[in-house]
C-alpha positions as CSV (number, residue, x, y, z in Angstrom):
1,M,25.2,110.4,45.2
2,G,25.9,108.3,42.3
3,R,24.7,109.0,38.8
4,L,22.0,106.2,37.8
5,F,19.1,105.7,35.4
6,A,18.1,103.9,32.2
7,A,21.0,101.7,31.7
8,P,19.8,98.0,31.6
9,D,21.2,97.7,35.3
10,P,19.3,100.4,37.2
11,S,22.6,101.0,39.3
12,G,24.4,101.9,36.3
13,P,25.7,105.5,35.0
14,I,23.3,107.1,32.2
15,H,23.0,110.1,30.3
16,A,19.9,111.5,28.8
17,G,21.6,111.1,25.1
18,I,21.6,114.8,24.4
19,G,24.7,116.7,23.8
20,I,23.8,120.4,25.0
21,G,25.6,123.6,24.0
22,I,24.4,127.0,23.4
23,G,25.4,129.5,20.6
24,I,26.7,132.3,22.4
25,G,30.1,130.6,23.1
26,I,29.0,128.9,26.4
27,S,29.2,125.3,26.5
28,M,26.9,123.2,28.7
29,A,27.2,119.5,29.6
30,A,25.1,116.8,28.5
31,L,21.7,116.2,30.5
32,V,22.7,113.9,33.5
33,Y,20.3,112.4,35.9
34,T,21.7,111.8,39.5
35,R,19.6,109.7,42.1
36,L,19.1,111.2,45.5
37,Q,20.3,108.6,47.8
38,D,18.3,109.6,50.8
39,H,15.3,110.4,49.7
40,P,12.0,108.2,50.6
41,R,11.1,107.6,47.1
42,E,13.2,107.0,44.1
43,T,14.0,110.4,42.9
44,Y,16.6,112.0,40.4
45,F,17.8,115.6,39.5
46,A,18.4,116.4,36.0
47,T,21.5,118.6,35.6
48,S,23.4,120.3,32.6
49,G,26.6,121.3,33.9
50,A,25.8,123.3,37.1
51,L,22.3,124.1,36.1
52,I,19.4,122.0,37.9
53,V,17.1,121.5,34.8
54,G,14.4,119.2,36.7
55,R,13.5,116.5,38.6
56,I,11.8,112.8,38.3
57,D,10.0,111.3,41.0
58,C,8.5,107.7,41.4
59,I,4.8,108.4,42.3
60,S,3.8,104.8,42.3
61,A,6.1,101.6,42.0
62,A,3.4,99.1,41.8
63,P,4.3,96.9,38.8
64,A,0.9,97.2,37.0
65,A,0.4,101.0,37.9
66,E,3.9,102.5,37.9
67,Q,3.9,106.1,37.6
68,W,6.7,108.8,37.2
69,G,6.4,112.4,37.9
70,W,8.5,114.9,36.0
71,G,9.0,118.4,36.2
72,M,10.9,121.5,34.9
73,S,11.0,125.0,36.3
74,L,13.6,127.5,34.8
75,D,13.2,131.2,35.9
76,I,16.0,132.4,33.8
77,G,15.0,135.8,32.2
78,A,12.0,137.8,32.4
79,L,9.3,134.9,32.1
80,P,9.5,131.6,33.9
81,F,9.5,128.6,31.9
82,R,7.7,125.4,33.4
83,R,6.7,122.1,32.4
84,G,5.7,119.1,34.0
85,G,3.6,115.7,33.9
86,V,3.1,112.0,34.7
87,A,4.4,109.2,32.7
88,G,4.1,105.4,32.8
89,S,7.9,104.7,33.1
90,R,11.3,106.2,34.3
91,E,12.3,106.2,30.6
92,E,9.2,108.1,29.5
93,A,9.6,110.6,32.2
94,A,13.0,111.2,31.1
95,A,12.1,111.5,27.5
96,C,9.4,113.9,28.3
97,L,11.7,116.1,30.5
98,A,14.4,116.0,27.7
99,E,11.8,117.3,25.2
100,A,11.0,120.1,27.7
101,W,14.7,121.0,27.7
102,E,14.9,121.1,24.1
103,Q,11.8,123.6,24.2
104,W,13.3,125.7,26.8
105,K,16.5,126.2,24.6
106,L,14.3,127.1,21.5
107,W,12.3,129.4,23.5
108,A,15.3,131.0,24.9
109,G,17.1,131.3,21.5
110,L,19.8,128.7,22.2
111,R,21.4,126.0,20.0
112,D,23.4,123.0,20.3
113,L,26.9,123.3,19.6
114,D,26.8,120.5,16.9
115,A,24.3,122.6,14.9
116,I,26.5,125.7,15.2
117,E,29.8,123.8,14.2
118,A,28.1,122.0,11.1
């Protein structure tokens, strides 16, 4: 498995551009998308450190009708936190997943380390 995503060259490394950390002394890594090499469709897992945050799947690769599904399901704590949807591009799906990740951190009462250190 190699790190791939929204670099100009689709085989290049990417990060979602979000430095993730939480305000209780635990640091989480940036959101990273890793392509599954042996999957029949273009599919990526999104992780932060060892935590699998969600995934992005190519639903339709037709140029005029490209569609990407994204989903996040974190069952950490008493209530599950689930989000998902369909986007018109891989980059849009990644942005939606990143927004859901930000919502989960707020829901969980967590903050980025940058906000704490400022």
